[in-house]
C-alpha positions as CSV (number, residue, x, y, z in Angstrom):
1,M,0.1,-0.2,0.0
2,T,1.1,3.6,-0.8
3,S,1.8,5.9,2.6
4,P,-1.4,7.6,3.6
5,G,-2.6,10.8,2.1
6,F,-0.4,10.3,-1.1
7,H,-3.3,9.7,-3.5
8,E,-4.6,12.7,-2.1
9,A,-1.6,14.7,-2.3
10,L,-1.7,13.8,-6.1
11,R,-5.5,15.5,-6.3
12,S,-4.3,18.8,-4.8
13,P,-0.5,19.7,-4.5
14,R,0.7,22.3,-2.9
15,H,3.7,24.3,-3.7
16,E,5.4,23.4,-0.1
17,D,5.6,19.9,-1.6
18,V,8.4,20.4,-3.3
19,A,10.5,21.6,-0.4
20,G,8.6,18.6,1.6
21,G,10.0,15.9,-1.1
22,M,7.4,14.5,-2.5
23,R,8.9,13.9,-6.1
24,S,11.5,12.0,-4.3
25,R,8.9,9.9,-2.0
26,A,7.3,9.2,-5.3
27,A,10.7,7.7,-6.8
28,A,11.0,5.8,-3.6
29,L,7.3,4.4,-3.7
30,L,7.7,3.5,-7.4
31,G,11.1,1.5,-6.6
32,R,9.0,-0.5,-4.3
33,G,6.5,-1.1,-6.4
34,E,3.9,0.5,-4.6
35,I,2.8,2.7,-7.5
36,S,3.0,3.0,-11.3
37,M,5.1,5.2,-13.5
38,R,1.9,6.9,-14.4
39,D,1.4,7.8,-11.0
40,Y,5.2,9.2,-10.8
41,V,4.3,11.5,-13.7
42,S,1.3,12.5,-12.2
43,V,2.8,14.3,-9.2
44,F,2.6,18.0,-10.1
45,G,0.4,17.4,-12.5
46,G,2.4,15.6,-15.4
47,H,1.3,13.7,-18.1
48,A,3.5,11.6,-20.4
49,L,3.0,10.0,-23.8
50,H,5.8,7.1,-23.7
51,C,7.4,6.1,-20.0
52,L,10.6,4.0,-20.8
53,T,13.0,2.3,-18.8
54,Q,16.5,0.4,-19.9
55,R,17.1,-3.2,-19.3
56,D,20.0,-5.3,-20.9
57,G,21.4,-2.0,-22.4
58,I,17.7,-1.8,-24.2
59,F,15.3,1.3,-23.9
60,R,12.2,-0.6,-23.3
61,D,8.6,0.7,-22.9
62,M,7.5,0.5,-19.2
63,E,4.4,-0.9,-19.3
64,S,4.5,-3.2,-22.3
65,G,8.6,-4.2,-22.3
66,A,8.5,-3.6,-25.9
67,N,11.6,-2.6,-27.6
68,A,11.4,1.3,-27.7
69,T,14.8,1.9,-29.4
70,A,13.5,3.1,-32.4
71,L,11.8,6.0,-30.1
72,A,14.9,6.4,-27.9
73,R,16.8,7.2,-31.1
74,I,14.3,9.7,-32.1
75,Y,14.5,11.4,-28.9
76,S,18.3,11.4,-29.3
77,R,18.6,13.1,-32.5
78,S,15.6,15.7,-31.5
79,K,18.0,16.9,-28.5
80,Y,20.6,18.0,-31.1
81,G,18.2,19.6,-33.3
82,S,17.0,17.5,-35.9
83,I,13.8,18.9,-37.0
84,D,12.4,15.9,-38.2
85,D,12.6,14.2,-35.3
86,I,11.1,17.3,-33.2
87,R,8.4,17.4,-35.7
88,Y,7.8,13.7,-35.1
89,L,7.3,14.3,-30.8
90,A,5.4,17.2,-31.5
91,A,3.0,15.5,-33.7
92,Q,2.6,13.1,-30.9
93,V,2.1,15.7,-28.5
94,I,-0.5,17.2,-30.5
95,E,-2.5,14.2,-31.6
96,H,-2.7,13.7,-27.9
97,L,-3.7,16.6,-27.1
98,S,-6.4,16.7,-29.8
99,R,-7.5,13.3,-29.0
100,E,-7.8,14.9,-25.2
101,L,-10.1,17.6,-26.3
102,D,-12.4,15.8,-28.1
103,H,-13.4,14.0,-24.9
104,S,-15.5,16.9,-22.7
105,E,-14.5,14.7,-19.4
106,S,-10.7,14.2,-20.1
107,H,-8.2,16.2,-18.0
108,W,-7.2,18.8,-20.7
109,A,-10.9,19.3,-21.9
110,R,-12.0,20.5,-18.4
111,L,-8.9,22.2,-18.1
112,F,-10.0,24.7,-20.9
113,H,-13.5,24.4,-20.7
114,D,-13.3,25.5,-17.1
115,A,-10.8,28.2,-18.1
116,N,-13.5,29.7,-20.8
117,A,-16.4,29.6,-18.2
118,N,-14.3,31.9,-16.0
119,G,-12.9,33.7,-18.5
120,D,-9.0,32.5,-17.4
121,S,-6.1,32.5,-19.3
122,V,-3.6,29.4,-20.0
123,V,-0.1,30.1,-20.8
124,M,2.6,27.3,-21.8
125,M,6.0,27.7,-19.9
126,T,8.9,25.8,-21.4
127,T,12.5,25.3,-20.6
128,G,14.4,29.0,-20.3
129,W,16.6,29.9,-22.7
130,R,19.3,32.3,-23.4
131,N,19.6,33.2,-27.3
132,V,19.5,29.8,-28.4
133,P,16.4,27.4,-27.9
134,S,16.6,24.0,-26.5
135,T,14.5,20.9,-28.2
136,A,11.5,21.8,-25.8
137,N,11.4,25.3,-26.9
138,V,11.3,24.3,-30.4
139,L,9.0,21.5,-29.8
140,Y,6.2,23.3,-28.1
141,D,6.2,26.3,-30.2
142,I,4.8,23.8,-33.2
143,V,2.3,22.3,-30.6
144,V,1.4,25.5,-29.6
145,K,0.7,26.8,-32.9
146,H,-1.2,23.7,-33.8
147,I,-3.2,23.2,-30.9
148,N,-4.1,26.4,-30.9
149,V,-6.2,26.1,-34.1
150,K,-8.4,23.6,-32.6
151,L,-8.9,25.7,-29.4
152,A,-9.9,28.7,-31.6
153,H,-12.4,26.7,-33.8
154,R,-13.7,25.3,-30.3
155,G,-14.2,28.9,-28.9
156,L,-11.8,27.8,-26.1
157,P,-9.2,30.4,-24.7
158,T,-5.9,29.8,-27.1
159,I,-2.6,28.9,-25.2
160,I,0.1,32.0,-24.6
161,N,3.5,30.9,-25.2
162,V,5.5,32.4,-22.7
163,K,9.2,32.0,-23.2
164,L,11.4,31.8,-19.8
165,P,14.5,33.7,-19.9
166,R,17.9,32.6,-18.6
167,I,20.1,35.3,-17.2
168,A,23.3,33.1,-16.2
169,P,24.6,30.6,-19.1
170,P,23.0,27.3,-18.3
171,C,25.1,24.3,-17.0
172,E,27.0,22.1,-19.4
173,N,26.6,19.2,-18.2
174,Y,23.3,19.3,-16.7
175,A,21.9,15.5,-17.7
176,S,24.7,13.7,-16.2
177,L,23.9,15.6,-12.8
178,S,22.5,13.9,-9.7
179,N,19.1,15.0,-8.4
180,E,20.5,16.9,-5.9
181,E,23.1,18.4,-7.7
182,R,20.3,19.7,-9.9
183,E,18.3,21.1,-7.0
184,R,21.7,22.9,-6.5
185,V,22.1,24.5,-10.0
186,N,18.4,25.6,-10.2
187,L,18.8,27.6,-7.2
188,V,21.5,29.7,-8.5
189,Q,20.8,29.6,-12.6
190,D,18.4,28.2,-15.3
191,H,15.1,29.7,-16.0
192,V,13.4,33.1,-14.6
193,I,10.0,32.3,-13.8
194,P,7.1,35.2,-13.8
195,A,6.4,36.3,-10.3
196,A,3.5,37.5,-8.5
197,N,2.7,40.6,-10.7
198,F,2.2,37.9,-13.9
199,Y,-0.9,36.5,-12.1
200,R,-2.4,39.7,-10.8
201,W,-4.9,41.0,-13.1
202,S,-6.1,37.2,-14.6
203,A,-6.5,33.9,-13.5
204,V,-4.0,32.0,-15.0
205,H,-3.5,28.4,-15.7
206,V,0.2,27.1,-16.3
207,I,1.1,24.4,-18.7
208,F,4.9,23.4,-18.5
209,G,6.2,21.2,-21.8
210,D,9.4,19.8,-21.3
211,D,10.8,17.0,-23.9
212,V,11.6,14.7,-21.1
213,L,10.7,14.1,-17.3
214,I,13.3,12.1,-15.3
215,T,13.9,13.5,-11.7
216,G,11.5,16.2,-12.2
217,S,14.0,19.2,-10.9
218,T,13.5,21.6,-13.4
219,A,9.2,21.2,-13.9
220,D,9.0,21.0,-9.9
221,K,10.6,24.2,-9.7
222,V,8.4,25.6,-12.4
223,F,5.1,24.1,-10.5
224,A,6.4,25.7,-6.9
225,E,7.0,29.4,-8.2
226,S,4.0,29.3,-10.0
227,M,1.8,28.1,-7.4
228,R,3.6,30.2,-4.7
229,N,2.7,33.1,-7.3
230,G,-0.9,32.9,-7.9
231,A,-1.2,30.4,-10.7
232,K,-4.7,29.1,-10.7
233,S,-3.5,25.5,-11.5
234,F,-0.8,23.6,-12.8
235,H,-0.1,20.9,-15.5
236,A,2.9,19.3,-17.3
237,I,3.2,16.9,-20.6
238,Y,6.2,15.2,-21.7
239,P,6.6,13.1,-25.2
240,V,8.8,10.7,-23.0
241,A,9.4,10.0,-19.2
242,V,12.3,7.9,-18.2
243,D,12.4,5.2,-14.7
244,P,13.5,8.0,-12.5
245,T,14.8,4.5,-10.0
246,L,17.4,4.1,-12.9
247,A,18.4,8.1,-12.5
248,L,18.8,7.5,-8.9
249,A,21.1,4.5,-9.4
250,D,22.8,6.0,-12.4
251,A,22.7,10.0,-13.3
252,S,24.3,9.0,-16.6
253,I,20.9,7.3,-17.9
254,E,19.7,10.7,-19.5
255,E,22.9,11.3,-20.9
256,R,22.9,7.8,-22.5
257,L,19.3,8.5,-23.9
258,N,20.3,11.6,-25.3
259,T,23.4,10.2,-27.3
260,L,22.3,6.8,-28.4
261,D,22.4,8.2,-32.1
262,I,24.6,11.0,-31.7
263,T,27.9,9.9,-30.5
264,G,29.3,13.3,-29.9
265,G,31.9,12.7,-32.9
266,L,31.9,14.9,-36.1
267,D,30.0,11.9,-38.0
268,A,27.5,11.6,-41.1
269,T,24.7,11.2,-38.6
270,L,25.4,14.6,-37.4
271,A,26.3,16.0,-40.9
272,N,22.6,15.4,-42.1
273,L,21.1,16.7,-38.9
274,L,22.9,19.9,-39.6
275,S,22.2,19.9,-43.5
276,A,18.4,20.0,-43.0
277,R,17.0,23.1,-45.1
278,D,15.2,24.3,-41.8
279,F,18.1,23.3,-39.4
280,T,17.5,25.3,-36.0
281,P,20.8,25.4,-34.1
282,I,19.8,24.1,-30.6
283,L,22.1,24.8,-27.4
284,R,23.3,21.2,-27.2
285,T,24.5,21.0,-30.7
286,L,26.6,23.8,-30.1
287,R,28.6,22.4,-27.1
288,L,29.0,18.8,-29.5
289,V,30.2,20.6,-32.9
290,F,32.6,23.2,-30.9
291,A,33.7,21.1,-28.1
292,S,37.6,20.8,-27.9
293,G,37.5,17.3,-28.4
294,N,36.2,18.0,-31.8
295,H,39.0,20.1,-32.9
296,T,41.1,18.2,-34.8
297,A,38.3,16.7,-37.1
298,F,36.5,20.1,-37.4
299,A,38.6,21.4,-40.7
300,D,37.8,18.5,-42.3
301,F,33.9,18.4,-41.2
302,L,33.4,22.1,-42.7
303,S,32.8,21.1,-45.9
304,R,30.2,18.5,-45.2
305,V,27.8,20.7,-43.8
306,P,25.8,23.8,-45.7
307,A,27.6,27.1,-45.1
308,A,23.9,28.7,-43.9
309,S,23.7,26.2,-41.3
310,W,27.4,27.0,-40.5
311,L,26.4,30.5,-40.2
312,S,23.4,30.3,-38.0
313,L,25.7,27.9,-35.6
314,Y,28.4,30.8,-35.5
315,V,25.8,33.4,-34.8
316,A,24.3,31.5,-32.1
317,A,27.2,30.4,-30.7
318,L,28.3,34.0,-29.8
319,G,25.4,35.3,-28.8
320,N,25.2,32.4,-26.2
321,E,28.8,34.0,-25.4
322,F,30.7,30.7,-26.9
323,L,33.6,32.7,-27.6
324,R,34.3,33.3,-23.9
325,Q,35.0,29.2,-23.5
326,D,38.5,28.2,-24.0
327,D,37.1,24.7,-25.0
328,C,35.3,26.4,-28.1
329,R,37.2,29.1,-29.1
330,E,39.6,27.4,-31.4
331,S,36.9,25.9,-33.6
332,L,35.3,29.0,-33.5
333,S,38.1,31.2,-34.7
334,M,38.5,28.6,-37.4
335,L,34.8,28.7,-38.4
336,R,35.1,32.4,-38.7
337,A,37.9,32.2,-41.2
338,W,36.3,29.6,-43.2
339,L,32.9,32.0,-43.5
340,T,34.9,35.2,-44.2
341,E,36.4,33.0,-46.8
342,H,33.1,32.0,-48.6
343,D,31.8,35.8,-48.2
344,Y,29.2,35.3,-45.3
345,L,31.3,37.4,-42.8
346,S,32.9,40.7,-43.4
347,P,36.8,40.9,-42.5
348,D,35.9,42.6,-38.8
349,G,33.4,39.5,-38.4
350,M,30.0,41.0,-39.1
351,V,27.6,39.1,-41.1
352,I,26.9,40.2,-44.6
353,A,23.3,40.5,-45.5
354,R,22.3,38.5,-48.4
């Protein structure tokens, strides 16, 4: 049996429950088999489309045990900006929300119908960014645009897409940190979340969208701050959730998922990803491409990617202060010379209008 009051707390979560350890308590209950993975995800209003674990080196669906390698590879490529794979995940979220809106008693339908009846607003918040988007930012931009069309046709409130900024540069190795380390990082950097004034003039329901749920540190921070400052309700959605009992035992599980199809080298998979016609630089991609471990292969890799993509990567990297990072400076200097030679940058380093 679960601990007394756990399911009641799931129905009526409070912002104090984050500091009170509800997430870690849920992970412990899951590890003992006292709650399901769906229960774990639902802490603080979460919903996930796929729940994955890893057994014998293979990612599997937690409910069916089916091999989920194909989905894990899609997720891995999406984390490095593969627009086709981001669109695939976005389409799954769109299909899920659309299907839920068709059923008047579903969680998502009730949210929007209640907001409509009370004149409330619904906002989408995703992971914070600092000039360069994350996968989640791009994914939920797509989701909001598509779902808003359906909401408008139904006469329901459309979702307001709120960009959470970062002031300090995000932590480079966040995916490999333990839950305790993530909580310490989140106290001093990461997302700048709207304060009480944001909620003062209208009742606001918050939807938090991320590409994955594992330890819940990011989502729980957004939940606690939103509810403390006056949000009327909080909901979260993820295309993928990963067994937290694995993450608690081995923090590298998230990085293994991220790098399942992207090895960290400058290879053909990465070249194809960067060569997509509508490629959008992702912060994680910048770190990979300009990493010190790839300096020696960088010159030969330049010709395998279109110049327009290189220009986008260069502009994004400088906008996120990568020139201040010693391990990136060498490759960025090489890229600047290459872009200048190909008439994408002027001799003084400015972008040439085309």
